[in-house]
N, C-alpha and C positions, 0 to 999 in steps of 0.2 A: 390401526395403521401403524406401521413400524417407523420409529424415529430414524432420521438420516444420521448415519454414523460420521462423526468428524474425522477426517483423514489427516488433518494438519498436525505437525509435531509441536508447533509453537502457537500459543494463543495470540489473537490479533487485537489490536487497539484501533479504534476509529480515529481518523485524522482527516484533515482537509488541507494537504500540503501541495503546493504547485510542484510540477516536475517537468523537465525538458528532456526529451529523448532524441538522441542523434540517430537518424536512420539514413539509408542510402538516398532518400528523397529530400533530406534536409532535417531541420529541427521541428519536432512535433511537441506542442504544448499539451499538458494534461494536468490531472489532479490525482494524487494518491488519496484513496478513500479509507484504506486500512493498511496496517503494517504490523509485521511480526519480526522476530529475529532472523527468519529465514526467507521471508517473502513479502510482497506488497500487492495490493489490488489497485490497478491504475485505470483511470477513465480518460479517454482522449477521443478527439473527433476523427482520427485516422487510425485504422487498424495496424497492428504490427504482426509480423509473421511469427507463428508458433515455432518453437524450437530454435529460434535465433537469438544470439546475444546482442544486446544494445548497450551503449554507454548512456548513462542517465545522470541528471543532476537534480537531486531532491532539495527543495528549499523550505526547511522547517522555519517556524517563526523565531525571531531573535537569534539567528545563528547563520553562519556562512553555509553555502551550499554543500551538500554531500555528494561527491562523485562516486559512482559505482558502476559495475557491469551487472546487468540483469538478463535473465533468459525467460522469454515468454513461454510458459508451460501450458496455458490454456487461454482461449479467447471466447468471448460471448458477443457475437455480432448483434444479438437482440438485447443488449444491455442498455436499453433506452429508458429514461425516466421522464417524468412530467416536466422537469426543469430544463433538460438539454438532450440533444441527440449525441450520444457518445458510445464508444465501444469500451467494453470492460475486458481487462486482461489480468490474469494471474502471472506474476513475475517472481521467479526465485532469484535470490541474491547469489551471484556467482563470485564477484570480487568486490571487496570493500576494505578500506584501510582500517587498522586497529582502532584509531581514535574515533572514527565515524561509527564503527561497530559498537564501541562503548557508549557513545551518545545514544544510539538507537536502543541499546539495552536499557539505559536509564529512562529514556522517553517512553518506551513501551511499558516498563514496569510502573512508572509513576502514573501513566494514564489508566492502567488497569486498576491501581489502588484507588484513584479518584473515582472511577466508574463504580467500583465495589462500594465505596462510601456513599455515593449518590443513591445506589439501590437500597442500601440499608436505611438511609433517611427516608426514602420514598416508602419503604415497607412499614416504618414506624408511624408514618402519617396516615396510613390506611386503617 
């Protein structure tokens, strides 16, 4: 069987950060499950329209909210897991200020380094 080829330009880091999305129907609460320098994977109870821009507020731990504009590039209406009924969406970052972009760069790179270290320790113990 052929391995699925990764199409993303940036590596993703797993996170669990709350997010609020402003839609035409009001504010939708959700959670970011992973993040990169160019996009995020969002889970929420209400679907967002593909190819539309939305204002979002990401709430990372120990930091003020990050305001940005994101565009839904794909949606998985079957993105339901054993914990919650939620829709999954891939969102590309359309507009983010420079300070928040630098924070994301730092957060993503430090999470990848921590994950790499954890894998190395796990490999040594086997």
